N, C-alpha and C positions, 0 to 999 in steps of 0.2 A: 539347766536348759542350754541347748546347743545353738550357738549363733554362727552364721556363715558370712563370709565377705560378700558385699553387695554385688560385685562384679562376678564372683563365682556363682552366686545365686541366680543372677541374670542369665549367665551362660547355661546353667542347669535348666532353668525354666524354658529357655529357647530350644532345648533339645527335644522338648515335648515327650520325654521319656517317663512313662508312668511309674516304672519301678524306681527311678531315681527320686521322684516326688514322694512316693510312699516311704522310701528309706528315710528321707528327711523327717517325715512325720513320726515314724517309729523312733527316731533318735531324739524326739522331743522338740524339734524345731517348731516354733510357734506359728499358728495359722496367720496371725497378724503380720508377721514378717514376710510370709509368702505372698500375702495379698499386697503388701507394700512393694515387694519386688515385681509383682505382676504389673502394678501401675507404672513402675519405672520402665518396664519392658515396653510399654506403649509409647513412651516419649521418644522423639527423634534423637538419635545419637549425634553428638557433636564432633566425633573423631573424624568423620568423613566430610566435614563442612569447613570452609575457610573461616578464619576468625572474623568476628563481627558480621557474619553473614547468616542468613537463614536458609535452610534446605528442606525440601519436601520431596517425598518419593512419588513414583508412579504418576506421571513421568518425572524423572529426576529434575528438580528445579533448584537453582541457586540464585538467591536474591541478595545482592550486595549494593543496592542503590543508595546514594546520598550518604556515604561514609567517608568522604574526603580521601579515597584511595588515590595515590599518585601513580600506581602501577597495578597491573592485573593481580589480584590476590592469589597467593599460593594455596594449593590444596583443593582446587576445584575437582570434584570427582570426574573420572574419565567418562562415566556413563551419563553425564549431565546433558539433557536435551534442551532445557530452557535456562538461559543465563541473563540476568538483569543487572547491568552495571551502570545505568544512567545516573547523571548528576553527581559525578565524581570529578577527579582532576587527572585522569589517566592521560598520558601523553604519547604512548607508543603501543603499537600492535605488532607482534612478531609471530613467526611460525613456532608452534609449540605452546602458545598461550591457551589454546582451546583444543578440544577433542573433536574428531570428525563425526562423533555421534550427535553433535549439536544440531538442533532444529531451529531454534529461535535465539537471536542475540540482540538485545537492546543495549546500546552503549552510547546513546545520544547525550548531548549536553556534557561533554568532557572537554579536555584540552588536547585532543589528538593532533599531532603535527606530522606523523609519519605512519604509514601502514606498509609493512613488509609485503611485497607482491606475493609471497608464498604463505601468508597468514592463513588463508582459507583453502589451501591446496588439499584436494581430496575430500572436501566437505559436501559429499553428494546428498546428504540429508537436509542441508540447510534450506529453510523455506522463507524465513523472514530475517532481514538484516537492517537494523536501524543505526546508521552512523551520523545522523543529522545533528545539527547544531554543534559541530566541532569546527569553529570558525577559523582556526589556524591550520586546517588540513591543506587547503589550497591546491594540492596536486595529487593525482592518482596514477599509478603505473597501469599500462594497457592490460596487463594480465591479472590484475587484482581480483577480478571476479570470475576468472576462467574456471570452468568445470562445475559451477554451481547449477547443476541441471534441474534441481527442484525449486530454485529460488523463485518465489512469486511476488515478493514485495521488497523493494530496495529504496531506502531513505537516504538521500544525500542533500537534503535541504540545509541551507545556512552553513555551508562548509567552506566558503571563501573560494570556490572553484572559479577560475577564469577561462578554462578550456576543458574539453573532454577529449582524451587521447583516442586516436583511431583504434578501433577494435575493442574498446573497453566493455562493450555489451555483447560481444560475439558469443554465440552459443547459449544465451540465456532464453531458451525457447519457452520456458514455463513462466517467465516474468509477466505479471499482469498489472502491477502498480509501480510506477517510477516517479519519485519525487525529487525534482531538481530545482525547485523554486528558491528564490532569495539567495542566489549566488551572484557571480560577476561574469557569467558566460556571455561573450560577445558574438561568437560565431559557432555554427553547427556544421560539421563536415557532411558532405553527401554520404548517404547510406550509413550514418552513425547508428541508426536504429533498425537496420535492415533485418537483423535476426530476431527481432522482438515481435514475432508473428502472432503472439497471443496477448500482447499488451492492450489493456483496455483504458488505462488512465495515465496520461502524461502531463505532469505539472511543470511548466517552464516559466511561470510568471515571476516577476520581480528580478529579472536578469537585465543584461545590457544588449540583447540581440537587436541587430539593425537590419537584417535581411533574412529571407527564407528562400532557399534555392529549389530548383525543380525536384531534386531527389533527397531533400532534407528529411522528409517523412516517408520515403519509399519503404514498402514492406509492412507498414502498420495497418494491415488489412482488418484487424479486429478492434482498432482504437475507437473508444466510445466518447472520451472527453479529452479535449486539448485546450489547456489554459496557457495563453500567451500574453495576457494583459500585463500592463506596467513594465514593458520593455522599451526599446527605442526604435521599433520597427519603422522603416521608411519605405521599404520595397518588398513586395511579395511576388515571386514568380507566378505566372498565370497557371502553371501546372503544379504548384507546390502541394496541393491537396489531392492529387490524382488518385492515390490509393486509399483515401479515407472514406470509403463508401458506406461505412457503418457508423461514422461519427454522428453523435447526437448533440454535442455541446462544443461550441467554439467561442472562446473569449479573445477578442483583439482590442479591447478598450484601453484607453490611456497609453497610447503609443504615439508615433509621429507620422502616421499615415495621412497622405493627402488624397490618394486614389487607390482603388482596388478594382481590378477588372472583374466584371460580372461572371465571365466564364471561369474564373478562378474558383468560384463557389458551385459551379454546375455539378461536379462529381459528388457533392455531398448530398446524396439522395435521401439519407436518413436524418438530416439535420433538423433539430427541434428548437435549439436555443442558440441565438447569435447576439453578441454584444460588440458594437462598433463605436460606441460613444467615446468621448475623450480624445478624439483625433481632429486634426485641422483639415477637414474634408473640403476639397475643391468641388463645388457643385456646378461647375461649368460643363462644357461639352464632354470633358473627360469622364464625368460621372454618369454618363448616359447608360453605359452597359450595366453598372451596378444598380442604378435606378430601375432598369428593366428587370433585373433579377429579383430585386426586393419586391416588385409588384407581384411577382409570381410566387414568392415564398409564403408558405402557409404556417410556418412555425412562429415562435416568439422571438422578436428582435427588439433591440433598443432603438432609441432615436439615433439619427445620423445627422448631427447638427452641422450646418454649412459654415465654413470659415471664409470662403470666397466663392464667387466674386462679391463685391461690396453690396450689391443689391440683394443678395441672398443670405447675407450673414445672419445667423441665428435661426434660419429656417431649417426644417427637417427635410432631408433629401427624399425620404419616403413619401412626403406629402406634396412634392412638386407635381405639376400637371404636364401632360404631353406637349402642350403648346410652349412650355418653358424650354423645350429642346428643338423647336421648329427651326431655329436659325443654325442648328448644328448640321454640318454637311456630312456625307458618308453614311454607312449603314448604321443600324441601331446600335451595334457594338463593334469596337475595333476588331474583335475576334469573333463576331457573329454568334451570339448565343443560340444554341440549338435546344432550347427548352420551351415546350409548349405550356400554355397557361393551364394550371391545374384546376379542374372543376371539383365540385364536391364528390362526384362519382369517381374521378381520377384519384383523388386523395384517399378515398375509402379503399379503392382497389390496391393502391400502393401500401396502405397500412396492412391490408390482408396479406400482401406478398412480402412486406418488410415490417414485421412487428416492431413496436417501440421497444427500446431498451430500458430496462429497469436500472437502478443505480448500481447494482452489482451483478446484473444478469444480462449477458450479451446474447440476446436471442438471435439465432441465425437467420439469414436471408440470402438467397442466391444473388450473385452479381457476376459481371463479365470477367472480373479478375480473380481467378482461382489458382493460386500458386500451390496446388496440392502436392506437387513433386518436391517442394522444399522441405528440408529437414526440420522436424519439430512442428510443422504446420498442422493445426487441427482443423478438420472440416467444420464449416459453419454449423453451429448448433447452440444449445443453451450454455451460456457461461455461468456455471453454478457456483462460482466462488464469491463469497460475500465477505469483504474485508471490513470488519467492524471497528468502530471508533473505540479507542482504549478507555475513554471516559465512560462510554456506554457499558463496557464490561465491568469496570470497577464499581459502577453505581447501578448495577442491575437491580431490578425490582422497584425502581422509582416510578415506573409506569409512564414516564415521559418519553416521547419519541423525538430524538434529535433531528435536526435538519437533514434532509436526504443526503446532501453532499458532505455533511459533517461526518458521515460514516468513514470517510477516507482521510480524516485528519491523522497526521503521523503520531500524535500522542495525546494524552489527556490534559495537557497544559494549555489548551486553547491558543496555540501559536499562530493560528490563522484566523482571519476574519471571514465569516461565511455570509455576511449580509449582501455580498455581491452575487451569490449563487442563485440560480433560477429555481422557481417552484415547479416541481415536476408535475406532469399530467398524470392522471390515473393510468396505471399499467395493468396489463393482464397478468395475473399471477400464474407462475408455472411452478411445478413441484420439482425441485432439484435436490439431489443429494450433495451435501457440502463436500467440497473437494478437500479442504484442509480443516480439521476440527479446530474450533476456536477454544483455546485453553485459558482458564482463568488466571490472571496475573498473580504475582506473588502477593502474599498478605491476605488473599481471599481463599485460596485452596487450603483445605484442612488435611493434615496427615492422618490417614485412616487405615493404612495397610495392615496394622497390627490388630485390628478390631476382632476379626474372626479368631485369631490365635488366642487373644486375651479371653474371649468368651469361653472357648473350649477349655482353657486351663482353669478358669474359675469354676466351671462346672465339675471338672475333674477333682479339684481340691476339695470342694464342698462334699462331693460324693465320698471321697476317702475319709474325710473327717467324720461323716455320719457312720460309715462302716466301722471305723476304728473305735468309736465311742459306744 
């Protein structure tokens, strides 16, 4: 009986050459061996995969998480689209470590201290980049993310950042999710986000911000959620939110605010959730404009507990009466609020004209500020991107619906507490085609590219055996 080397047999089987297979049978090669080689052919080859990693085809995925790598492993295939390197000890990212074919990179929870500014040069297909929880990173070069024209999710949480260099987000017109929470950022330059015309979620909580200028958030015309809680905010410019006409959620709790002018909130025509608790509010005459705005607000808001004057300590600013401000001189507001009281009819009309935003759908509504001439700006319309929670993906099929805002958690390790998040009102459902297909993480996807080849070869072999016998 003739036996052949397994590699030779594998190569022959993969030629799908019927004459070759028939020749093997005529030579006496056993059917059992051919079937064994057929099974081997279905297994993923290890030659194109880094050691201690797992690789899957279609799309090419390399999974190397939690293997104590101190550097980027060698041998990552150039056609790799998804690379998972989280929970290692990698310290350095340099040009040449990855291929421009990459679409997704998870490299959070490592020990990265330096990123070469050219690491991602030419990565025009990159859509998701998670650099979070690299606490020794501390600084980034202004050009680090230049040219990432398809990037829609950028994770920089818990990176020890104390400042953001000017121009670091320039050109990121596709970015929709930006996670900057739990750093040490003290100051945001004017126009730092000006190019992020399609950003819908901006997480800045857990930093050391102490002020917000007039143009801090300029250009964020599609922003849906702005989380600024647990900073050190003492001062907010009365025009700080002038471009945020589509904002639905604003968190300012647990800061050091004592006053906030009412007309600061007037541009927020779509606002639904507001949290102002955890601040030392002065409920004297300086609070009159905020009190007037809160009376007109029909969304959901937290209590606004008074810290001063002494007679009003512990009271809720929202529950004060008009006579509590009779001794205040001057107009209703230092900057005269131009906001009429919303009746039920008014509110319904506004809802019809400005539909509520879903957690990941940014439904369009017209407003006076339309920077349609700006590069990368998308006309108001349905935002059909749904950025799902990784825990939800890895545990699909449980039937449990995670908290609405939990969909935007950076990873499946529950790094954030969602008990502070609002409960959403019922939304009108719209049919949207997903912008970026959500792909199953490593360990869930099964390699199946060789199935059709295996079935055809098996049928061929059995047919030949019957014919020859």
